[in-house]
C-alpha positions as CSV (number, residue, x, y, z in Angstrom):
1,M,0.0,0.0,0.0
2,A,2.9,2.4,0.8
3,N,4.3,1.7,-2.7
4,A,1.1,3.2,-4.3
5,D,1.7,6.6,-2.8
6,K,5.4,6.7,-3.9
7,P,5.9,9.1,-6.8
8,I,7.0,7.7,-10.2
9,V,10.4,9.0,-11.4
10,C,10.6,9.3,-15.2
11,P,13.4,7.2,-16.6
12,Q,14.0,9.7,-19.4
13,C,14.0,13.1,-17.6
14,S,14.0,12.3,-13.9
15,Y,10.9,14.3,-13.2
16,R,8.8,13.2,-10.2
17,N,5.2,12.4,-11.2
18,S,2.2,11.3,-9.2
19,A,1.8,7.7,-8.4
20,T,-1.3,7.4,-10.7
21,A,0.4,9.0,-13.8
22,R,0.6,6.9,-17.0
23,R,2.8,9.5,-18.7
24,C,5.4,11.9,-17.5
25,S,3.9,15.4,-17.2
26,S,7.3,17.0,-18.0
27,C,8.5,15.1,-21.2
28,G,5.4,13.0,-22.1
29,A,7.2,9.6,-21.8
30,S,5.0,6.6,-21.3
31,F,5.4,4.6,-18.1
32,D,4.1,1.4,-19.8
33,Q,6.4,-1.6,-19.4
34,G,6.8,-2.2,-23.1
35,P,9.9,-3.9,-24.7
36,R,11.5,-0.5,-25.5
37,S,11.4,0.8,-21.9
38,R,13.2,-2.3,-20.7
39,A,16.1,-1.9,-23.1
40,P,19.3,-0.5,-21.5
41,G,20.1,3.0,-22.5
42,A,16.7,3.5,-24.2
43,G,15.9,6.5,-22.0
44,A,19.1,8.2,-22.9
45,R,18.3,8.2,-26.7
46,A,14.6,9.0,-26.6
47,P,14.0,12.4,-25.1
48,M,14.4,14.5,-28.3
49,Q,13.1,12.0,-30.8
50,Q,9.9,12.4,-32.8
51,A,7.3,9.8,-32.1
52,G,5.1,10.3,-35.2
53,F,4.2,12.6,-38.1
54,S,1.2,15.0,-37.7
55,L,-0.5,16.1,-40.9
56,L,-2.2,18.8,-38.9
57,W,1.1,20.4,-37.8
58,C,2.6,19.9,-41.3
59,G,-0.4,21.9,-42.7
60,A,0.0,24.5,-40.1
61,S,3.7,24.7,-40.8
62,V,3.1,25.1,-44.6
63,L,0.6,27.9,-43.8
64,V,2.9,29.7,-41.4
65,L,6.0,29.5,-43.7
66,A,4.0,30.4,-46.9
67,V,2.4,33.4,-45.3
68,L,5.7,34.7,-43.8
69,T,7.6,34.1,-47.0
70,A,5.0,35.8,-49.2
71,A,4.5,38.7,-46.8
72,L,8.2,39.5,-46.6
73,V,9.5,38.6,-50.1
74,I,6.5,39.7,-52.2
75,G,4.3,41.9,-50.0
76,L,6.8,44.1,-48.1
77,P,8.5,45.4,-51.3
78,M,5.0,46.4,-52.6
79,V,4.4,48.5,-49.5
80,V,7.9,49.9,-49.0
81,N,9.3,50.9,-52.4
82,V,12.9,51.2,-51.2
83,L,13.0,47.4,-50.6
84,D,13.6,45.1,-53.5
85,F,13.8,41.4,-52.7
86,E,14.1,40.1,-56.2
87,G,16.6,37.3,-57.1
88,S,19.3,36.5,-54.7
89,A,18.2,39.1,-52.1
90,G,14.8,37.3,-51.9
91,M,16.6,34.1,-51.1
92,M,18.7,35.8,-48.5
93,I,15.5,37.0,-46.8
94,S,13.8,33.7,-47.1
95,I,16.4,31.8,-45.1
96,P,15.9,33.7,-41.8
97,V,12.1,33.7,-42.4
98,W,12.1,29.9,-42.6
99,F,14.3,29.7,-39.5
100,V,11.8,31.9,-37.6
101,G,8.9,29.8,-38.9
102,G,10.5,26.6,-37.7
103,L,11.2,28.2,-34.4
104,L,7.5,29.3,-34.0
105,I,6.2,25.9,-35.0
106,G,8.6,24.2,-32.6
107,M,7.5,26.4,-29.8
108,I,3.8,26.0,-30.2
109,S,3.4,22.4,-31.4
110,P,2.7,19.7,-28.7
111,G,5.2,16.9,-28.5
112,R,8.3,16.6,-30.7
113,T,7.8,18.0,-34.2
114,F,10.9,18.3,-36.2
115,A,9.8,16.7,-39.5
116,E,6.7,18.8,-40.0
117,P,8.4,22.2,-40.4
118,V,11.2,20.7,-42.5
119,I,8.6,19.1,-45.0
120,A,6.7,22.4,-45.0
121,A,9.9,24.3,-45.7
122,L,10.6,22.0,-48.6
123,L,7.1,22.5,-50.0
124,V,7.5,26.3,-49.6
125,A,11.1,26.5,-50.9
126,V,10.3,24.9,-54.3
127,P,7.8,27.6,-55.5
128,T,9.9,30.3,-53.8
129,V,13.0,29.2,-55.7
130,G,11.0,29.0,-58.9
131,Y,9.5,32.5,-58.4
132,L,12.7,34.2,-57.5
133,F,14.6,32.6,-60.3
134,S,12.0,33.5,-62.9
135,T,11.7,37.1,-61.8
136,Q,15.4,38.0,-61.3
137,T,16.6,40.9,-63.4
138,V,19.6,42.6,-61.8
139,K,20.6,40.3,-58.9
140,N,21.2,37.2,-61.0
141,L,22.3,33.8,-59.7
142,P,22.5,30.5,-61.5
143,L,19.7,28.0,-60.7
144,F,21.9,25.7,-58.8
145,M,22.7,28.5,-56.3
146,Y,19.0,29.0,-55.7
147,I,18.7,25.3,-55.0
148,I,21.6,25.3,-52.6
149,M,20.2,28.4,-50.8
150,G,16.9,26.6,-50.6
151,C,18.5,23.6,-49.0
152,I,20.3,25.9,-46.6
153,G,16.9,27.4,-45.7
154,I,15.5,24.0,-45.1
155,L,18.4,23.2,-42.8
156,F,17.8,26.4,-40.9
157,T,14.2,25.5,-40.5
158,L,15.3,22.2,-38.8
159,I,17.6,24.2,-36.5
160,G,14.7,26.6,-35.7
161,A,12.3,23.7,-35.0
162,Y,14.9,22.1,-32.7
163,L,15.5,25.4,-30.8
164,G,11.7,25.9,-30.5
165,E,11.3,22.4,-29.0
166,R,14.1,23.2,-26.5
167,I,12.5,26.5,-25.6
168,Q,9.1,24.7,-25.2
169,M,10.7,22.1,-22.8
170,G,12.0,24.7,-20.5
171,P,15.0,24.2,-18.2
172,P,15.8,20.5,-17.5
173,P,14.4,19.1,-14.3
174,K,16.8,18.5,-11.4
175,P,18.1,14.9,-11.3
176,V,16.9,12.7,-8.5
177,E,19.5,11.7,-6.0
């Protein structure tokens, strides 16, 4: 009976949970005694791994990245005539925009979502590269440079999503002694 009142310590993050908890309230790890939880060292690898793919968050990521990219690369130069984000300048603006988009999605999405913003960045980068390449006049680059810069933007989206997840997790809990 005394064992039922004892808090459950999460094997992945060392957070103390209530005795009736089925999942860790800090990191979301399951307390089920499946074959993965018995494997030695499984807790050390699992804290920042993505469990599944969410089409909802992928769609939200596409929406966020597309709106941010269109607003800054196409819309802002229409409002402020001094700015001209055509050609290579548009790609240089798109990379930090995709980083911020990945950061936002990583901060607000529940669970671990790394793949969703990256897939969304790929889906947004293809038309962005095509648009910027076809409308370049003065700031010319060859197509392979646009493709490389698009890949760099996708990488920065992954970095932003990872940082957003780390910010969402907060400081690590104190280890149990």
